[in-house]
All heavy atoms as an XYZ file, in Angstrom:
675
protein
N      -2.094    -37.940    -43.477
C      -3.401    -37.603    -42.983
C      -3.934    -38.830    -42.244
O      -4.519    -39.703    -42.864
C      -4.258    -37.239    -44.181
C      -5.489    -36.495    -43.917
S      -5.382    -34.786    -43.382
C      -4.113    -34.080    -44.395
N      -3.710    -38.873    -40.971
C      -4.102    -40.051    -40.194
C      -5.613    -40.131    -39.977
O      -6.173    -41.218    -39.954
C      -3.371    -40.061    -38.853
C      -1.895    -40.313    -39.006
C      -1.201    -40.357    -37.683
C       0.291    -40.575    -37.902
N       1.027    -40.643    -36.662
N      -6.247    -38.981    -39.819
C      -7.690    -38.975    -39.609
C      -8.384    -39.339    -40.915
O      -8.197    -38.680    -41.938
C      -8.137    -37.605    -39.117
C      -9.624    -37.526    -38.913
O     -10.371    -37.317    -39.867
N     -10.047    -37.723    -37.682
N      -9.203    -40.391    -40.863
C      -9.841    -40.894    -42.082
C     -10.783    -39.866    -42.716
O     -10.796    -39.694    -43.928
C     -10.598    -42.183    -41.775
C     -11.218    -42.780    -43.013
C     -11.793    -44.155    -42.732
N     -12.432    -44.672    -43.892
C     -11.807    -45.114    -44.979
N     -10.498    -45.108    -45.021
N     -12.472    -45.553    -46.020
N     -11.565    -39.184    -41.907
C     -12.499    -38.190    -42.444
C     -11.737    -37.084    -43.181
O     -12.126    -36.666    -44.276
C     -13.332    -37.592    -41.312
C     -14.385    -36.618    -41.776
C     -15.225    -36.071    -40.630
O     -15.105    -36.545    -39.483
O     -16.008    -35.155    -40.904
N     -10.648    -36.636    -42.592
C      -9.816    -35.620    -43.237
C      -9.194    -36.173    -44.516
O      -9.125    -35.476    -45.537
C      -8.731    -35.140    -42.280
N      -8.755    -37.431    -44.479
C      -8.153    -38.060    -45.658
C      -9.153    -38.137    -46.809
O      -8.804    -37.869    -47.962
C      -7.628    -39.448    -45.302
N     -10.378    -38.485    -46.504
C     -11.419    -38.556    -47.538
C     -11.658    -37.168    -48.130
O     -11.762    -37.006    -49.352
C     -12.731    -39.147    -46.963
C     -13.895    -38.957    -47.923
C     -12.542    -40.618    -46.626
N     -11.704    -36.162    -47.282
C     -11.912    -34.793    -47.753
C     -10.759    -34.329    -48.639
O     -10.982    -33.733    -49.706
C     -12.062    -33.863    -46.549
O     -12.263    -32.541    -46.974
N      -9.541    -34.619    -48.212
C      -8.370    -34.252    -49.011
C      -8.405    -34.969    -50.351
O      -8.195    -34.355    -51.402
C      -7.059    -34.563    -48.245
C      -5.855    -34.506    -49.168
C      -6.895    -33.602    -47.083
N      -8.705    -36.260    -50.326
C      -8.762    -37.032    -51.564
C      -9.774    -36.422    -52.530
O      -9.481    -36.208    -53.705
C      -9.126    -38.480    -51.280
C      -9.335    -39.304    -52.536
C      -9.962    -40.646    -52.244
C     -10.385    -41.290    -53.548
N     -11.143    -42.501    -53.366
N     -10.958    -36.125    -52.041
C     -12.000    -35.565    -52.907
C     -11.581    -34.217    -53.480
O     -11.766    -33.955    -54.679
C     -13.308    -35.431    -52.127
C     -13.936    -36.755    -51.796
C     -15.111    -36.632    -50.846
O     -15.256    -35.634    -50.132
N     -15.951    -37.658    -50.808
N     -10.994    -33.373    -52.656
C     -10.558    -32.052    -53.115
C      -9.451    -32.159    -54.151
O      -9.478    -31.476    -55.184
C     -10.072    -31.212    -51.932
O     -11.119    -30.982    -51.033
N      -8.480    -33.014    -53.881
C      -7.358    -33.168    -54.798
C      -7.831    -33.756    -56.125
O      -7.399    -33.309    -57.195
C      -6.240    -34.014    -54.161
C      -5.172    -34.375    -55.173
C      -5.618    -33.257    -52.985
N      -8.733    -34.718    -56.082
C      -9.235    -35.297    -57.328
C     -10.012    -34.278    -58.156
O      -9.975    -34.316    -59.389
C     -10.071    -36.545    -57.047
C      -9.275    -37.765    -56.586
C     -10.205    -38.934    -56.277
C      -8.225    -38.165    -57.612
N     -10.687    -33.335    -57.487
C     -11.369    -32.267    -58.232
C     -10.344    -31.389    -58.948
O     -10.544    -31.006    -60.107
C     -12.241    -31.426    -57.298
C     -13.520    -32.128    -56.900
S     -14.752    -31.087    -56.073
C     -13.858    -30.371    -54.729
N      -9.252    -31.081    -58.273
C      -8.191    -30.282    -58.899
C      -7.598    -31.037    -60.085
O      -7.377    -30.457    -61.157
C      -7.094    -29.930    -57.869
C      -5.874    -29.330    -58.540
C      -7.644    -28.999    -56.805
N      -7.359    -32.333    -59.912
C      -6.806    -33.153    -61.003
C      -7.753    -33.142    -62.201
O      -7.312    -32.984    -63.348
C      -6.527    -34.592    -60.503
C      -6.259    -35.540    -61.656
C      -5.369    -34.592    -59.516
N      -9.047    -33.295    -61.954
C     -10.027    -33.266    -63.051
C     -10.019    -31.924    -63.773
O     -10.080    -31.864    -64.999
C     -11.435    -33.576    -62.534
C     -11.721    -35.049    -62.394
C     -13.192    -35.329    -62.154
N     -13.685    -34.825    -60.891
C     -13.581    -35.452    -59.731
N     -13.000    -36.628    -59.663
N     -14.056    -34.920    -58.625
N      -9.951    -30.842    -63.015
C      -9.948    -29.507    -63.629
C      -8.701    -29.293    -64.487
O      -8.791    -28.758    -65.597
C     -10.054    -28.417    -62.557
C     -11.421    -28.321    -61.927
C     -12.521    -27.969    -62.922
O     -12.315    -27.083    -63.770
O     -13.592    -28.576    -62.853
N      -7.554    -29.692    -63.976
C      -6.330    -29.559    -64.763
C      -6.400    -30.414    -66.027
O      -5.994    -29.972    -67.102
C      -5.109    -29.955    -63.931
C      -4.546    -28.888    -63.015
C      -3.461    -29.477    -62.122
C      -3.994    -27.733    -63.815
N      -6.913    -31.613    -65.886
C      -7.044    -32.495    -67.051
C      -7.999    -31.899    -68.077
O      -7.742    -31.952    -69.279
C      -7.525    -33.879    -66.617
O      -6.582    -34.479    -65.764
N      -9.088    -31.318    -67.612
C     -10.040    -30.665    -68.522
C      -9.396    -29.484    -69.228
O      -9.600    -29.282    -70.430
C     -11.268    -30.168    -67.755
O     -12.029    -31.249    -67.287
N      -8.595    -28.735    -68.500
C      -7.948    -27.575    -69.117
C      -7.009    -28.012    -70.234
O      -6.887    -27.319    -71.247
C      -7.202    -26.742    -68.076
O      -6.001    -27.359    -67.680
N      -6.382    -29.162    -70.066
C      -5.507    -29.691    -71.119
C      -6.330    -29.988    -72.374
O      -5.897    -29.711    -73.495
C      -4.782    -30.938    -70.637
N      -7.507    -30.534    -72.194
C      -8.393    -30.802    -73.332
C      -8.789    -29.532    -74.053
O      -8.841    -29.497    -75.285
N      -9.052    -28.484    -73.284
C      -9.410    -27.201    -73.909
C      -8.259    -26.654    -74.737
O      -8.469    -26.112    -75.824
C      -9.816    -26.166    -72.852
C     -10.999    -26.561    -72.019
C     -11.037    -26.272    -70.666
C     -12.092    -27.227    -72.573
C     -12.127    -26.624    -69.882
C     -13.180    -27.586    -71.801
C     -13.196    -27.277    -70.452
O     -14.268    -27.624    -69.681
N      -7.047    -26.805    -74.222
C      -5.884    -26.296    -74.946
C      -5.720    -27.028    -76.276
O      -5.398    -26.420    -77.302
C      -4.613    -26.384    -74.081
C      -4.712    -25.446    -72.882
C      -3.356    -26.084    -74.899
C      -4.886    -23.976    -73.221
N      -5.964    -28.346    -76.279
C      -5.907    -29.092    -77.543
C      -6.940    -28.535    -78.531
O      -6.662    -28.386    -79.716
C      -6.164    -30.581    -77.321
C      -4.939    -31.360    -76.930
C      -4.970    -32.223    -75.845
C      -3.752    -31.276    -77.654
C      -3.850    -32.948    -75.480
C      -2.630    -32.002    -77.300
C      -2.681    -32.837    -76.207
O      -1.575    -33.550    -75.858
N      -8.128    -28.226    -78.038
C      -9.164    -27.658    -78.910
C      -8.728    -26.299    -79.441
O      -8.912    -26.003    -80.628
C     -10.480    -27.525    -78.146
C     -11.136    -28.851    -77.827
C     -12.371    -28.708    -76.959
O     -12.935    -27.583    -76.880
O     -12.769    -29.710    -76.349
N      -8.166    -25.472    -78.575
C      -7.699    -24.155    -79.005
C      -6.599    -24.270    -80.051
O      -6.558    -23.493    -81.003
C      -7.202    -23.324    -77.819
C      -8.273    -22.956    -76.820
C      -7.977    -22.869    -75.469
C      -9.575    -22.695    -77.221
C      -8.946    -22.532    -74.536
C     -10.555    -22.360    -76.301
C     -10.239    -22.271    -74.962
O     -11.200    -21.945    -74.046
N      -5.730    -25.254    -79.858
C      -4.672    -25.474    -80.845
C      -5.278    -25.868    -82.191
O      -4.895    -25.353    -83.245
C      -3.697    -26.545    -80.370
C      -2.583    -26.820    -81.348
C      -1.697    -27.991    -80.956
O      -1.715    -28.412    -79.785
O      -0.991    -28.494    -81.849
N      -6.247    -26.794    -82.154
C      -6.891    -27.248    -83.385
C      -7.602    -26.098    -84.101
O      -7.679    -26.076    -85.330
C      -7.880    -28.367    -83.074
N      -8.115    -25.154    -83.328
C      -8.809    -23.997    -83.906
C      -7.843    -22.881    -84.297
O      -8.276    -21.838    -84.811
C      -9.830    -23.459    -82.904
C     -10.944    -24.442    -82.591
C     -11.792    -24.015    -81.405
O     -11.510    -22.967    -80.764
O     -12.743    -24.742    -81.080
N      -6.550    -23.063    -84.019
C      -5.561    -22.046    -84.355
C      -5.488    -20.894    -83.374
O      -4.894    -19.863    -83.659
N      -6.090    -21.063    -82.203
C      -6.099    -19.994    -81.203
C      -4.819    -19.956    -80.379
O      -4.490    -18.927    -79.797
C      -7.306    -20.137    -80.287
C      -8.619    -19.923    -81.017
C      -9.791    -20.101    -80.090
C     -11.098    -19.855    -80.829
N     -12.263    -20.088    -79.981
N      -4.143    -21.108    -80.263
C      -2.838    -21.171    -79.604
C      -1.895    -21.952    -80.511
O      -2.327    -22.797    -81.292
C      -2.884    -21.816    -78.190
C      -3.777    -21.042    -77.249
C      -3.330    -23.254    -78.256
N      -0.624    -21.659    -80.381
C       0.359    -22.354    -81.214
C       0.623    -23.747    -80.661
O       0.347    -24.033    -79.491
C       1.696    -21.588    -81.254
O       2.264    -21.604    -79.936
C       1.518    -20.165    -81.739
N       1.179    -24.585    -81.501
C       1.561    -25.937    -81.078
C       2.584    -25.848    -79.950
O       2.517    -26.612    -78.991
C       2.123    -26.717    -82.258
C       2.529    -28.131    -81.911
C       3.017    -28.886    -83.127
C       3.546    -30.245    -82.713
N       2.778    -31.352    -83.152
N       3.505    -24.904    -80.049
C       4.528    -24.733    -79.019
C       3.894    -24.353    -77.679
O       4.267    -24.888    -76.637
C       5.550    -23.673    -79.444
C       6.410    -24.088    -80.612
C       5.712    -23.964    -81.983
O       4.696    -23.221    -82.099
O       6.155    -24.637    -82.920
N       2.943    -23.407    -77.719
C       2.255    -23.013    -76.489
C       1.480    -24.186    -75.895
O       1.471    -24.393    -74.682
C       1.302    -21.848    -76.741
C       2.019    -20.530    -76.946
O       3.216    -20.437    -76.594
O       1.381    -19.588    -77.465
N       0.836    -24.929    -76.770
C       0.060    -26.085    -76.334
C       0.961    -27.121    -75.672
O       0.659    -27.621    -74.584
C      -0.664    -26.701    -77.532
O      -1.318    -27.882    -77.176
N       2.072    -27.435    -76.316
C       2.998    -28.426    -75.764
C       3.586    -27.966    -74.434
O       3.730    -28.759    -73.507
C       4.102    -28.735    -76.769
C       3.610    -29.545    -77.947
C       4.663    -29.743    -79.030
O       5.751    -29.117    -78.954
O       4.386    -30.512    -79.967
N       3.925    -26.683    -74.354
C       4.471    -26.140    -73.108
C       3.445    -26.251    -71.979
O       3.766    -26.637    -70.861
C       4.881    -24.682    -73.308
C       5.477    -24.053    -72.070
C       5.855    -22.592    -72.269
O       5.765    -22.081    -73.405
O       6.242    -21.967    -71.271
N       2.195    -25.920    -72.293
C       1.138    -26.005    -71.292
C       0.944    -27.453    -70.835
O       0.856    -27.722    -69.640
C      -0.175    -25.433    -71.833
C      -1.268    -25.439    -70.808
C      -1.285    -24.495    -69.792
C      -2.266    -26.403    -70.821
C      -2.266    -24.506    -68.814
C      -3.253    -26.422    -69.859
C      -3.252    -25.467    -68.855
O      -4.224    -25.501    -67.893
N       0.889    -28.369    -71.801
C       0.690    -29.779    -71.462
C       1.813    -30.296    -70.573
O       1.568    -31.054    -69.625
C       0.616    -30.640    -72.724
C      -0.518    -30.307    -73.641
S      -2.090    -30.363    -72.792
C      -3.116    -29.651    -74.030
N       3.021    -29.886    -70.871
C       4.163    -30.308    -70.065
C       4.021    -29.800    -68.629
O       4.252    -30.540    -67.673
C       5.439    -29.749    -70.696
C       6.683    -30.514    -70.344
C       7.871    -30.028    -71.164
O       7.832    -30.147    -72.407
O       8.805    -29.517    -70.533
N       3.623    -28.546    -68.494
C       3.451    -27.965    -67.159
C       2.311    -28.629    -66.397
O       2.414    -28.868    -65.187
C       3.224    -26.461    -67.262
C       4.483    -25.722    -67.669
C       4.236    -24.243    -67.803
C       5.526    -23.541    -68.212
N       5.358    -22.102    -68.352
N       1.237    -28.934    -67.098
C       0.118    -29.625    -66.455
C       0.566    -30.997    -65.973
O       0.262    -31.402    -64.843
C      -1.100    -29.741    -67.400
C      -2.122    -30.732    -66.871
C      -1.734    -28.377    -67.616
N       1.335    -31.709    -66.787
C       1.804    -33.035    -66.397
C       2.707    -32.970    -65.172
O       2.590    -33.784    -64.261
C       2.533    -33.725    -67.552
C       2.860    -35.173    -67.267
C       1.621    -35.997    -66.958
O       0.677    -36.015    -67.729
N       1.609    -36.667    -65.816
N       3.586    -31.988    -65.137
C       4.457    -31.807    -63.970
C       3.611    -31.532    -62.725
O       3.839    -32.112    -61.658
C       5.476    -30.673    -64.220
C       6.200    -30.286    -62.932
C       6.487    -31.086    -65.284
N       2.628    -30.658    -62.871
C       1.754    -30.330    -61.741
C       0.971    -31.555    -61.271
O       0.869    -31.814    -60.064
C       0.799    -29.204    -62.125
N       0.421    -32.319    -62.204
C      -0.336    -33.523    -61.844
C       0.550    -34.546    -61.141
O       0.141    -35.136    -60.136
C      -0.991    -34.145    -63.078
C      -2.145    -33.356    -63.676
C      -2.594    -33.994    -64.988
C      -3.301    -33.237    -62.706
N       1.747    -34.752    -61.665
C       2.678    -35.686    -61.028
C       2.970    -35.265    -59.590
O       2.969    -36.087    -58.672
C       3.988    -35.785    -61.810
C       3.842    -36.495    -63.139
O       2.813    -37.174    -63.359
O       4.762    -36.369    -63.968
N       3.195    -33.967    -59.390
C       3.487    -33.452    -58.051
C       2.280    -33.624    -57.125
O       2.412    -34.108    -56.002
C       3.889    -31.975    -58.127
C       4.201    -31.392    -56.776
C       5.453    -31.590    -56.200
C       3.258    -30.665    -56.063
C       5.738    -31.076    -54.940
C       3.537    -30.152    -54.810
C       4.780    -30.356    -54.254
O       5.063    -29.859    -53.008
N       1.118    -33.226    -57.599
C      -0.099    -33.319    -56.791
C      -0.358    -34.763    -56.375
O      -0.664    -35.041    -55.208
C      -1.307    -32.745    -57.562
C      -1.173    -31.223    -57.673
C      -2.629    -33.129    -56.910
C      -2.143    -30.585    -58.653
N      -0.231    -35.672    -57.302
C      -0.493    -37.085    -56.994
C       0.532    -37.627    -56.001
O       0.179    -38.256    -55.007
C      -0.540    -37.912    -58.288
C      -1.795    -37.540    -59.072
C      -0.497    -39.407    -57.989
C      -1.837    -38.041    -60.498
N       1.806    -37.351    -56.250
C       2.844    -37.915    -55.374
C       2.865    -37.266    -53.998
O       3.123    -37.938    -53.004
C       4.225    -37.822    -56.033
O       4.639    -36.488    -56.137
N       2.582    -35.980    -53.923
C       2.690    -35.271    -52.647
C       1.399    -35.226    -51.828
O       1.456    -35.043    -50.614
C       3.190    -33.844    -52.879
C       4.585    -33.786    -53.460
C       5.641    -34.385    -52.535
O       5.580    -34.163    -51.311
O       6.533    -35.082    -53.059
N       0.258    -35.375    -52.475
C      -1.005    -35.299    -51.759
C      -1.746    -36.627    -51.710
O      -2.194    -37.052    -50.648
C      -1.919    -34.225    -52.375
C      -1.411    -32.834    -52.202
C      -0.667    -32.223    -53.196
C      -1.666    -32.126    -51.042
C      -0.187    -30.942    -53.043
C      -1.189    -30.835    -50.873
C      -0.441    -30.238    -51.879
N      -1.905    -37.285    -52.863
C      -2.704    -38.508    -52.891
C      -1.945    -39.733    -52.384
O      -2.500    -40.515    -51.606
C      -3.232    -38.767    -54.299
C      -4.351    -37.850    -54.759
C      -4.772    -38.193    -56.173
C      -5.533    -37.902    -53.813
N      -0.719    -39.923    -52.826
C       0.015    -41.123    -52.417
C       0.167    -41.239    -50.902
O      -0.003    -42.333    -50.359
C       1.368    -41.211    -53.128
C       1.259    -41.553    -54.611
C       0.538    -42.864    -54.908
O       0.572    -43.804    -54.092
O      -0.072    -42.949    -55.982
N       0.458    -40.142    -50.179
C       0.514    -40.269    -48.719
C      -0.828    -40.680    -48.098
O      -0.864    -41.448    -47.135
C       0.931    -38.869    -48.249
C       1.676    -38.296    -49.409
C       0.960    -38.832    -50.624
N      -1.922    -40.175    -48.674
C      -3.251    -40.575    -48.182
C      -3.470    -42.066    -48.440
O      -3.911    -42.812    -47.566
C      -4.365    -39.727    -48.849
C      -5.744    -40.325    -48.599
C      -4.301    -38.289    -48.348
N      -3.126    -42.518    -49.653
C      -3.312    -43.920    -50.001
C      -2.399    -44.829    -49.184
O      -2.763    -45.966    -48.883
C      -3.064    -44.150    -51.490
C      -4.045    -43.432    -52.396
C      -3.666    -43.056    -53.676
C      -5.333    -43.119    -51.983
C      -4.551    -42.405    -54.527
C      -6.212    -42.460    -52.820
C      -5.825    -42.107    -54.094
O      -6.703    -41.466    -54.926
N      -1.242    -44.344    -48.813
C      -0.322    -45.146    -48.004
C      -0.922    -45.432    -46.624
O      -0.781    -46.541    -46.100
C       1.020    -44.434    -47.860
N      -1.606    -44.452    -46.058
C      -2.228    -44.637    -44.740
C      -3.617    -45.262    -44.825
O      -4.067    -45.901    -43.877
C      -2.330    -43.294    -44.012
C      -1.009    -42.686    -43.560
C      -1.233    -41.275    -43.036
C      -0.375    -43.552    -42.480
N      -4.278    -45.068    -45.944
C      -5.653    -45.565    -46.128
C      -5.750    -46.233    -47.500
O      -6.359    -45.686    -48.434
C      -6.658    -44.413    -46.029
C      -6.556    -43.615    -44.778
N      -7.092    -44.042    -43.590
C      -5.947    -42.419    -44.522
C      -6.843    -43.141    -42.648
N      -6.134    -42.151    -43.195
N      -5.168    -47.430    -47.659
C      -5.140    -48.082    -48.976
C      -6.518    -48.314    -49.578
O      -6.663    -48.351    -50.804
C      -4.421    -49.397    -48.727
C      -3.991    -49.407    -47.316
C      -4.517    -48.195    -46.632
N      -7.526    -48.435    -48.754
C      -8.881    -48.664    -49.257
C      -9.447    -47.441    -49.980
O     -10.439    -47.558    -50.707
C      -9.811    -49.073    -48.110
C      -9.885    -48.019    -47.020
O      -8.799    -47.640    -46.493
O     -10.991    -47.570    -46.694
N      -8.832    -46.286    -49.821
C      -9.291    -45.078    -50.512
C      -8.752    -44.995    -51.941
O      -9.242    -44.200    -52.739
C      -8.873    -43.819    -49.745
C      -9.513    -43.622    -48.377
C      -9.025    -42.322    -47.753
C     -11.039    -43.637    -48.466
N      -7.748    -45.822    -52.256
C      -7.191    -45.826    -53.607
C      -8.246    -46.363    -54.570
O      -8.859    -47.392    -54.317
C      -5.942    -46.704    -53.663
C      -5.242    -46.685    -55.021
C      -4.026    -47.600    -55.039
N      -3.004    -47.197    -54.099
C      -2.064    -46.284    -54.348
N      -2.029    -45.698    -55.517
N      -1.179    -45.975    -53.432
N      -8.484    -45.661    -55.677
C      -9.470    -46.149    -56.649
C      -9.070    -47.523    -57.189
O      -7.885    -47.813    -57.355
C      -9.421    -45.109    -57.771
C      -8.784    -43.910    -57.166
C      -7.884    -44.405    -56.083
N     -10.062    -48.327    -57.436
C      -9.817    -49.649    -58.009
C      -9.496    -49.482    -59.488
O     -10.092    -48.680    -60.176
C     -11.051    -50.544    -57.865
C     -11.510    -50.741    -56.438
C     -10.588    -51.661    -55.688
C     -11.107    -51.959    -54.304
N     -10.509    -51.223    -53.242
N      -8.562    -50.254    -59.966
C      -8.175    -50.230    -61.373
C      -9.031    -51.257    -62.111
O      -9.006    -52.438    -61.791
C      -6.694    -50.568    -61.508
S      -6.135    -50.667    -63.196
N      -9.794    -50.807    -63.086
C     -10.714    -51.685    -63.808
C     -10.011    -52.857    -64.476
O     -10.533    -53.962    -64.499
C     -11.473    -50.891    -64.871
S     -12.506    -49.612    -64.174
N      -8.835    -52.633    -65.036
C      -8.144    -53.677    -65.752
C      -7.154    -54.468    -64.909
O      -6.566    -55.430    -65.382
N      -6.981    -54.074    -63.657
C      -5.952    -54.710    -62.829
C      -6.419    -56.000    -62.162
O      -5.622    -56.875    -61.880
C      -5.470    -53.747    -61.738
S      -4.646    -52.310    -62.420
N      -7.677    -56.074    -61.858
C      -8.185    -57.243    -61.155
C      -8.505    -58.331    -62.167
O      -9.202    -58.110    -63.142
C      -9.421    -56.888    -60.344
C      -9.098    -55.891    -59.235
C     -10.317    -55.525    -58.411
O     -11.351    -56.221    -58.537
O     -10.228    -54.564    -57.663
N      -7.980    -59.501    -61.906
C      -8.220    -60.629    -62.812
C      -9.610    -61.185    -62.581
O     -10.078    -61.305    -61.459
C      -7.182    -61.724    -62.593
C      -5.791    -61.298    -62.975
C      -4.819    -62.430    -62.779
C      -3.424    -61.981    -63.159
N      -2.430    -63.013    -62.937
N     -10.234    -61.536    -63.653
C     -11.554    -62.125    -63.587
C     -11.430    -63.606    -63.214
O     -10.545    -64.302    -63.696
C     -12.248    -61.995    -64.932
O     -13.456    -62.690    -64.922
N     -12.314    -64.068    -62.357
C     -12.313    -65.478    -61.972
C     -13.181    -66.316    -62.906
O     -13.324    -67.518    -62.717
C     -12.803    -65.637    -60.534
C     -11.804    -65.082    -59.543
O     -10.614    -65.090    -59.786
N     -12.298    -64.592    -58.428
N     -13.790    -65.666    -63.889
C     -14.644    -66.370    -64.812
C     -13.797    -67.087    -65.857
O     -12.822    -66.550    -66.359
C     -15.583    -65.385    -65.513
C     -16.510    -64.672    -64.561
C     -17.344    -63.633    -65.290
O     -17.507    -63.746    -66.513
O     -17.843    -62.730    -64.633
N     -14.184    -68.317    -66.217
C     -13.441    -69.016    -67.258
C     -13.638    -68.340    -68.611
O     -14.696    -67.779    -68.888
C     -14.055    -70.420    -67.271
C     -15.321    -70.327    -66.497
C     -15.266    -69.098    -65.663
N     -12.595    -68.388    -69.434
C     -12.694    -67.741    -70.741
C     -13.258    -68.657    -71.777
O     -13.217    -69.784    -71.820
C     -11.298    -67.277    -71.168
C     -10.827    -66.151    -70.276
C      -9.487    -65.617    -70.736
O      -9.123    -65.763    -71.905
O      -8.803    -65.053    -69.904
């Protein structure tokens, strides 16, 4: 996505999908705890969600970040503090 405006739009849309899938995984854990779904069903769902997230990130977000590195979210723990300890 060479156009920056389009890249920002794609990033925002894809991150919304990632959040929704992640939320759905949380719901499945709750359903499992309540006995509404089996552990096997829960594990199968989680595995599928992880595969989908991996694909979405590698196929949609990484290409955007490769062309527009400044759009990549900053990692809170990755940047070293310059303050003395």
